VOPAGU-2260 file (C-alpha; in pm, 1 decimal, decimal comma):
REM VOPAGU-2260
SITE   aa  ch    i         X         Y         Z
SITE  MET   A    0   -6603,4   -6670,2     387,1
SITE  ARG   A    1   -6462,6   -6338,7     175,5
SITE  SER   A    2   -6543,0   -6042,5     469,7
SITE  LYS   A    3   -6325,9   -6262,0     730,9
SITE  ILE   A    4   -6016,7   -6301,3     443,4
SITE  ASP   A    5   -6095,9   -5940,3     371,8
SITE  ILE   A    6   -6050,5   -5827,1     741,6
SITE  ARG   A    7   -5746,8   -6031,3     770,1
SITE  ILE   A    8   -5553,8   -5885,3     454,7
SITE  LEU   A    9   -5701,1   -5502,0     593,4
SITE  ALA   A   10   -5578,2   -5611,2     974,5
SITE  SER   A   11   -5241,0   -5730,6     793,3
SITE  PHE   A   12   -5208,8   -5394,2     617,6
SITE  ILE   A   13   -5249,6   -5188,0     949,3
SITE  LEU   A   14   -4980,5   -5468,3    1136,9
SITE  ALA   A   15   -4727,4   -5345,6     889,1
SITE  ALA   A   16   -4842,5   -4987,3     845,7
SITE  VAL   A   17   -4790,9   -5003,1    1252,9
SITE  ILE   A   18   -4446,9   -5212,5    1222,9
SITE  LEU   A   19   -4356,2   -4990,8     906,0
SITE  GLY   A   20   -4474,8   -4597,2    1162,2
SITE  CYS   A   21   -4222,5   -4758,7    1436,7
SITE  SER   A   22   -3912,6   -4805,9    1242,9
SITE  GLU   A   23   -3977,9   -4474,9    1042,7
SITE  SER   A   24   -3990,7   -4343,2    1448,5
SITE  SER   A   25   -3663,2   -4533,2    1526,4
SITE  HIS   A   26   -3471,4   -4400,4    1273,6
SITE  LYS   A   27   -3601,7   -4012,1    1278,9
SITE  SER   A   28   -3342,3   -3757,8    1365,6
SITE  ASP   A   29   -3282,8   -3474,8    1556,2
SITE  ALA   A   30   -3156,7   -3241,0    1277,1
SITE  TYR   A   31   -3036,9   -3278,8     911,8
SITE  GLY   A   32   -2779,4   -3092,2     738,4
SITE  ASN   A   33   -2486,4   -3125,3     469,8
SITE  PHE   A   34   -2074,2   -3137,9     564,2
SITE  GLU   A   35   -1884,9   -2880,8     475,2
SITE  ALA   A   36   -1472,0   -2794,2     476,9
SITE  THR   A   37   -1311,4   -2476,0     518,2
SITE  GLU   A   38   -1247,9   -2380,2     167,0
SITE  ILE   A   39    -891,6   -2184,9     121,7
SITE  ILE   A   40    -808,6   -2058,7    -273,6
SITE  VAL   A   41    -489,0   -2025,1    -334,5
SITE  SER   A   42    -310,6   -1731,9    -547,0
SITE  GLY   A   43     -22,7   -1607,2    -694,4
SITE  GLU   A   44     145,4   -1399,1    -536,2
SITE  ALA   A   45     367,7   -1319,0    -800,7
SITE  THR   A   46     335,2   -1231,4   -1233,7
SITE  GLY   A   47     499,3   -1423,9   -1500,0
SITE  LYS   A   48     503,6   -1779,0   -1631,3
SITE  LEU   A   49     407,8   -2066,2   -1442,2
SITE  LYS   A   50     634,2   -2377,0   -1417,9
SITE  ASN   A   51     708,7   -2682,0   -1248,1
SITE  PHE   A   52     311,1   -2694,5   -1129,8
SITE  GLU   A   53     309,3   -3017,2    -932,9
SITE  VAL   A   54     -79,9   -2995,5    -860,7
SITE  ALA   A   55    -349,8   -3235,3    -927,1
SITE  GLU   A   56    -721,6   -3231,1    -801,2
SITE  GLY   A   57    -710,7   -3445,4    -557,9
SITE  ASN   A   58    -351,0   -3468,2    -440,6
SITE  VAL   A   59    -306,3   -3477,1     -61,7
SITE  VAL   A   60       1,4   -3253,3      11,4
SITE  ASN   A   61     171,9   -3118,9     327,9
SITE  ALA   A   62     153,4   -2699,8     429,1
SITE  ASP   A   63     436,5   -2517,3     342,6
SITE  ASN   A   64     573,5   -2764,4      37,5
SITE  HIS   A   65     708,4   -2604,2    -310,9
SITE  LEU   A   66     427,0   -2736,5    -539,1
SITE  GLY   A   67     584,4   -2493,0    -775,2
SITE  PHE   A   68     692,0   -2155,7    -894,4
SITE  ILE   A   69     625,3   -1833,6   -1118,0
SITE  ASP   A   70     928,4   -1790,6   -1367,2
SITE  THR   A   71    1202,2   -1571,8   -1159,4
SITE  THR   A   72    1471,1   -1467,4   -1437,8
SITE  GLN   A   73    1407,6   -1138,1   -1434,4
SITE  LEU   A   74    1390,3   -1063,6   -1084,6
SITE  TYR   A   75    1702,6   -1272,7   -1043,2
SITE  LEU   A   76    1880,2   -1069,0   -1337,4
SITE  GLN   A   77    1761,7    -747,9   -1108,8
SITE  LYS   A   78    1948,7    -892,3    -796,3
SITE  GLN   A   79    2265,1    -939,5    -967,8
SITE  GLN   A   80    2289,3    -627,8   -1137,8
SITE  LEU   A   81    2211,4    -491,8    -793,6
SITE  ILE   A   82    2512,3    -664,3    -653,5
SITE  TYR   A   83    2758,0    -542,4    -913,4
SITE  SER   A   84    2644,3    -183,1    -845,0
SITE  ILE   A   85    2716,3    -263,8    -418,2
SITE  GLY   A   86    3069,9    -372,4    -528,1
SITE  ALA   A   87    3193,1    -114,4    -757,7
SITE  LEU   A   88    3033,0     158,4    -497,3
SITE  LYS   A   89    3248,5     -44,4    -188,2
SITE  SER   A   90    3537,9     -70,3    -432,0
SITE  LYS   A   91    3611,4     316,1    -414,4
SITE  THR   A   92    3567,8     359,5     -50,9
SITE  GLN   A   93    3925,5     446,6      67,3
SITE  ASP   A   94    4110,6     259,9     394,9
SITE  VAL   A   95    4115,6     472,1     616,0
SITE  GLY   A   96    4405,8     271,9     788,6
SITE  ILE   A   97    4696,0     270,7     545,8
SITE  GLN   A   98    4657,5     616,2     475,9
SITE  ILE   A   99    4670,2     669,4     936,1
SITE  ASN   A  100    4952,8     412,5     935,0
SITE  VAL   A  101    5169,1     627,3     666,0
SITE  LEU   A  102    5141,3     948,6     886,0
SITE  LEU   A  103    5209,9     738,8    1191,3
SITE  GLU   A  104    5564,0     565,4    1081,7
SITE  GLN   A  105    5642,8     957,2     988,7
SITE  LYS   A  106    5580,4    1094,9    1313,7
SITE  ASN   A  107    5751,7     788,8    1467,8
SITE  ASN   A  108    6018,8     879,4    1289,3
SITE  LEU   A  109    6027,7    1250,1    1336,0
SITE  GLN   A  110    5998,8    1121,7    1721,0
SITE  ARG   A  111    6288,8     964,6    1714,0
SITE  GLU   A  112    6464,6    1264,2    1551,7
SITE  ARG   A  113    6367,8    1415,0    1823,0
SITE  ASN   A  114    6454,1    1260,0    2055,0
SITE  ARG   A  115    6806,5    1258,8    1899,1
SITE  ILE   A  116    6832,3    1654,5    1858,1
SITE  LYS   A  117    6777,8    1657,2    2246,5
SITE  ASN   A  118    7068,1    1402,1    2344,0
SITE  LEU   A  119    7274,6    1663,4    2069,0
SITE  LEU   A  120    7166,0    1943,6    2266,1
SITE  LYS   A  121    7232,7    1856,3    2596,2
SITE  ASP   A  122    7605,5    1809,4    2483,2
SITE  GLY   A  123    7608,5    2152,6    2265,0
SITE  ALA   A  124    7571,4    2002,1    1887,8
SITE  ALA   A  125    7229,6    2101,9    1862,7
SITE  THR   A  126    7035,5    2381,8    1888,7
SITE  THR   A  127    6686,8    2539,1    2033,5
SITE  LYS   A  128    6611,1    2576,6    1690,6
SITE  GLN   A  129    6608,0    2273,9    1541,6
SITE  LEU   A  130    6448,4    2111,4    1864,2
SITE  ASP   A  131    6105,3    2359,8    1807,9
SITE  ASP   A  132    6089,9    2280,0    1473,4
SITE  ILE   A  133    6133,6    1902,6    1497,0
SITE  ASN   A  134    5796,1    1966,5    1740,6
SITE  GLY   A  135    5646,8    2187,7    1471,2
SITE  GLU   A  136    5669,6    1948,4    1196,4
SITE  ILE   A  137    5538,0    1667,6    1457,9
SITE  GLU   A  138    5260,7    1921,3    1522,3
SITE  VAL   A  139    5187,5    1921,5    1148,5
SITE  VAL   A  140    5189,4    1572,2    1095,5
SITE  ASP   A  141    4958,4    1530,6    1443,0
SITE  LYS   A  142    4695,2    1761,0    1223,2
SITE  ARG   A  143    4714,7    1610,7     899,3
SITE  ILE   A  144    4651,2    1265,6    1084,8
SITE  LEU   A  145    4306,6    1415,9    1221,1
SITE  ALA   A  146    4205,7    1594,6     887,6
SITE  THR   A  147    4311,6    1249,1     679,4
SITE  GLN   A  148    4115,9    1048,7     967,5
SITE  SER   A  149    3750,4    1267,5     903,4
SITE  GLN   A  150    3768,0    1361,9     561,6
SITE  LEU   A  151    3815,1     961,6     457,8
SITE  THR   A  152    3556,5     924,4     701,0
SITE  THR   A  153    3336,9    1151,9     542,6
SITE  THR   A  154    3355,8    1054,8     248,6
SITE  ASN   A  155    3353,4     641,7     278,1
SITE  SER   A  156    2962,9     751,1     489,1
SITE  GLY   A  157    2937,3     910,7     121,8
SITE  ILE   A  158    2940,2     609,3     -80,8
SITE  LEU   A  159    2826,1     355,1     209,2
SITE  SER   A  160    2486,6     596,2     220,8
SITE  GLU   A  161    2457,2     494,9    -145,2
SITE  ILE   A  162    2475,5     154,2     -86,7
SITE  ALA   A  163    2202,7     166,2     209,9
SITE  PRO   A  164    1962,7     183,4     -90,2
SITE  LEU   A  165    2021,1     -96,5    -315,0
SITE  GLU   A  166    2116,6    -324,0     -12,4
SITE  ALA   A  167    1702,6    -250,7      57,8
SITE  GLN   A  168    1633,4    -297,8    -332,4
SITE  ILE   A  169    1781,6    -665,3    -284,5
SITE  GLU   A  170    1561,9    -719,7      38,0
SITE  LEU   A  171    1270,1    -690,8    -165,1
SITE  ILE   A  172    1347,0    -857,3    -455,1
SITE  ASN   A  173    1434,8   -1104,9    -202,5
SITE  ASP   A  174    1093,2   -1121,4    -106,6
SITE  LYS   A  175     960,3   -1140,5    -415,4
SITE  LEU   A  176    1143,9   -1423,3    -525,7
SITE  ALA   A  177    1068,1   -1636,5    -201,4
SITE  LYS   A  178     653,6   -1541,2    -312,9
SITE  SER   A  179     741,7   -1677,9    -663,6
SITE  TYR   A  180     737,9   -2018,3    -493,0
SITE  ILE   A  181     359,7   -2119,3    -498,6
SITE  THR   A  182     309,4   -2339,4    -149,2
SITE  SER   A  183      19,1   -2399,8      40,0
SITE  PRO   A  184    -100,8   -2275,2     383,4
SITE  VAL   A  185    -285,5   -2552,6     486,6
SITE  SER   A  186    -255,6   -2967,2     480,4
SITE  GLY   A  187    -511,8   -3096,7     253,1
SITE  THR   A  188    -692,8   -3185,9     -11,8
SITE  VAL   A  189    -688,6   -3082,5    -384,5
SITE  LEU   A  190   -1056,3   -2964,6    -494,9
SITE  THR   A  191    -992,4   -2795,0    -776,2
SITE  LYS   A  192    -724,7   -2644,2   -1015,3
SITE  TYR   A  193    -740,3   -2318,4   -1182,3
SITE  ALA   A  194    -440,5   -2260,0   -1392,7
SITE  GLU   A  195    -161,8   -2530,8   -1564,3
SITE  GLU   A  196     196,8   -2539,5   -1603,1
SITE  GLY   A  197     321,8   -2300,4   -1902,0
SITE  GLU   A  198      47,7   -2045,5   -1858,9
SITE  PHE   A  199     160,4   -1674,4   -1771,5
SITE  VAL   A  200     -41,9   -1571,6   -1450,1
SITE  SER   A  201     -91,9   -1268,0   -1272,6
SITE  MET   A  202     -47,5   -1151,3    -912,8
SITE  GLY   A  203    -403,7   -1253,5    -673,0
SITE  GLN   A  204    -476,5   -1503,8    -954,3
SITE  PRO   A  205    -619,0   -1819,3    -818,3
SITE  LEU   A  206    -455,4   -2118,1    -905,6
SITE  PHE   A  207    -568,2   -2386,7    -696,0
SITE  LYS   A  208    -798,6   -2458,4    -417,1
SITE  ILE   A  209    -739,8   -2663,5    -152,4
SITE  ALA   A  210    -939,5   -2806,8     192,1
SITE  ASN   A  211    -876,5   -3046,9     505,1
SITE  LEU   A  212   -1111,3   -3319,3     439,6
SITE  ASP   A  213    -928,3   -3530,7     776,0
SITE  GLU   A  214   -1206,3   -3368,5     972,4
SITE  MET   A  215   -1548,2   -3217,2     849,3
SITE  GLU   A  216   -1813,2   -3033,1     997,4
SITE  LEU   A  217   -2169,4   -3064,8     935,2
SITE  ARG   A  218   -2397,9   -2748,5     925,5
SITE  ILE   A  219   -2727,1   -2875,9    1091,7
SITE  TYR   A  220   -3011,4   -2641,6    1163,4
SITE  VAL   A  221   -3187,5   -2666,6    1490,8
SITE  SER   A  222   -3456,6   -2513,8    1671,9
SITE  GLY   A  223   -3483,9   -2275,8    1957,9
SITE  ASP   A  224   -3677,2   -2571,9    2176,7
SITE  GLN   A  225   -3386,8   -2823,2    2110,5
SITE  LEU   A  226   -3111,1   -2557,6    2229,6
SITE  GLY   A  227   -3115,3   -2692,6    2564,8
SITE  ILE   A  228   -3036,0   -3038,2    2438,8
SITE  PHE   A  229   -2687,8   -2975,0    2403,0
SITE  LYS   A  230   -2372,6   -2758,4    2451,0
SITE  VAL   A  231   -2077,0   -2679,6    2276,9
SITE  GLY   A  232   -1823,3   -2960,6    2298,7
SITE  SER   A  233   -2110,4   -3215,8    2345,4
SITE  GLU   A  234   -2051,4   -3490,0    2138,5
SITE  ILE   A  235   -2413,2   -3676,9    1952,2
SITE  GLU   A  236   -2437,0   -3913,7    1698,6
SITE  VAL   A  237   -2401,0   -3834,0    1390,2
SITE  LEU   A  238   -2616,3   -4076,5    1067,7
SITE  VAL   A  239   -2507,2   -4088,9     724,3
SITE  ASP   A  240   -2608,4   -4334,4     482,3
SITE  ASP   A  241   -2474,9   -4649,3     437,6
SITE  GLY   A  242   -2671,7   -4795,1     119,1
SITE  LYS   A  243   -3048,9   -4695,5       3,8
SITE  GLU   A  244   -3142,2   -4803,5     331,6
SITE  ALA   A  245   -2914,4   -4830,2     632,8
SITE  TYR   A  246   -2698,9   -4577,3     841,2
SITE  ARG   A  247   -2335,9   -4567,3     939,1
SITE  SER   A  248   -2310,5   -4418,9    1320,4
SITE  LEU   A  249   -2007,5   -4152,6    1367,7
SITE  ARG   A  250   -1923,3   -3987,8    1659,6
SITE  GLY   A  251   -1961,6   -3579,9    1628,2
SITE  THR   A  252   -1883,4   -3317,3    1864,4
SITE  ILE   A  253   -2081,1   -2967,9    1891,9
SITE  THR   A  254   -1787,0   -2706,0    1813,4
SITE  TRP   A  255   -2018,5   -2383,2    1705,7
SITE  VAL   A  256   -2354,6   -2249,7    1774,4
SITE  SER   A  257   -2484,7   -1948,7    1635,6
SITE  ALA   A  258   -2604,6   -1667,2    1800,0
SITE  GLN   A  259   -2840,0   -1541,1    1612,6
SITE  ALA   A  260   -3155,9   -1670,1    1445,4
SITE  GLU   A  261   -3239,7   -1693,3    1048,7
SITE  PHE   A  262   -3516,8   -1824,6     822,1
SITE  THR   A  263   -3473,5   -2260,8     776,6
SITE  PRO   A  264   -3243,6   -2252,5     496,8
SITE  LYS   A  265   -3466,4   -2310,8     172,5
SITE  VAL   A  266   -3213,8   -2569,3      14,0
SITE  ILE   A  267   -3310,0   -2807,5     344,9
SITE  GLN   A  268   -3625,8   -2788,5     454,1
SITE  THR   A  269   -3991,7   -2819,6     299,8
SITE  LYS   A  270   -4193,9   -2447,9     172,1
SITE  GLU   A  271   -4400,3   -2488,6     495,6
SITE  GLU   A  272   -4091,0   -2494,5     743,5
SITE  ARG   A  273   -3923,4   -2243,1     610,3
SITE  VAL   A  274   -4115,2   -1970,8     784,3
SITE  ASN   A  275   -3971,2   -2139,0    1138,6
SITE  LEU   A  276   -3678,2   -1940,6    1303,9
SITE  VAL   A  277   -3372,7   -2188,4    1347,0
SITE  TYR   A  278   -3011,4   -2169,0    1449,0
SITE  ALA   A  279   -2741,8   -2321,9    1279,7
SITE  VAL   A  280   -2513,2   -2596,6    1479,1
SITE  LYS   A  281   -2155,0   -2717,7    1356,0
SITE  VAL   A  282   -2127,0   -3023,7    1441,0
SITE  SER   A  283   -1692,5   -3185,4    1441,6
SITE  VAL   A  284   -1709,4   -3540,9    1285,8
SITE  LEU   A  285   -1341,4   -3683,2    1183,9
SITE  ASN   A  286   -1299,6   -3817,2     877,8
SITE  THR   A  287   -1081,2   -4074,9     926,2
SITE  ASP   A  288   -1134,6   -4352,5     595,8
SITE  GLY   A  289   -1195,7   -4013,7     353,2
SITE  SER   A  290   -1564,5   -4142,5     305,4
SITE  LEU   A  291   -1724,6   -3805,4     393,9
SITE  LYS   A  292   -1771,7   -3558,0      92,5
SITE  ILE   A  293   -1850,6   -3201,4     101,0
SITE  GLY   A  294   -2229,0   -3136,2      29,6
SITE  MET   A  295   -2297,8   -3522,3     139,5
SITE  PRO   A  296   -2614,8   -3485,4     400,8
SITE  GLY   A  297   -2621,8   -3591,7     731,7
SITE  GLU   A  298   -2839,1   -3604,3    1033,3
SITE  VAL   A  299   -2767,1   -3613,5    1446,5
SITE  LYS   A  300   -2901,8   -3772,6    1765,0
SITE  PHE   A  301   -2852,9   -3551,5    2006,6
SITE  ASN   A  302   -2723,7   -3744,8    2364,7
SITE  PRO   A  303   -2830,1   -3605,9    2681,2
SITE  VAL   A  304   -2576,7   -3280,0    2849,3
SITE  SER   A  305   -2391,1   -3507,5    3077,5
SITE  ASN   A  306   -2281,9   -3310,0    3420,8
């Protein structure tokens, strides 16, 4: 009687093991890996006190939005000084038109006098010498006009040539002022904050780290035999933990396959499997609900490649 009970118990254990084995094999995935995102460290492009730094870890920020600025007082004062210097130089320039107009008016008066002398000469009331003298005066005025024009143009050109370097310095300061404003190059979530408002920061000093978590990448490693199962652009099933034993299924798209084999990373596989050569693969997965986190493990099942 006892032997029959033992046989039943043994059979139950065997049946349970078979069912468990089938269950595990049905959930066995083709590859494993961890989620990652492109992380960008934003550094300061100016030196000074950090002011109005509206950045907090976990905040979602948009690209090119102003998140704060580095003190620009000294730059502003330098720019104003250059503007005043340019104004002072411009005040030294002389208006060519005004001086030329005076000479032209003098020439017009001489031409009217010449016409009067010509009329008098016809009536015998003037002499040829008077006409020659007035023509000589007109020629002198013409020469003075040309000389004045040349002199003033040369003088003004010299003054204006001193203004050009100052304007270039203003453009340089404008560039520094623009770089004093802190912006994010991409839209994403702030992962780490390295500086606080009121601190003195230097050019190139990291201020915060950001990543776009709306679309995550699952980096997995596959063997050479598995390369023929999929291709770039293939859609595959991605599984992530949903509780202790359940899985949540997501859609993933293969975006990159390494062209070079490497040894299996130590953090993923057992010591025996580390000696295997594998290929890194990136799978893009939409993180619509924000549940996927950097470093979270994931699994994939490859679908047959559709023709």
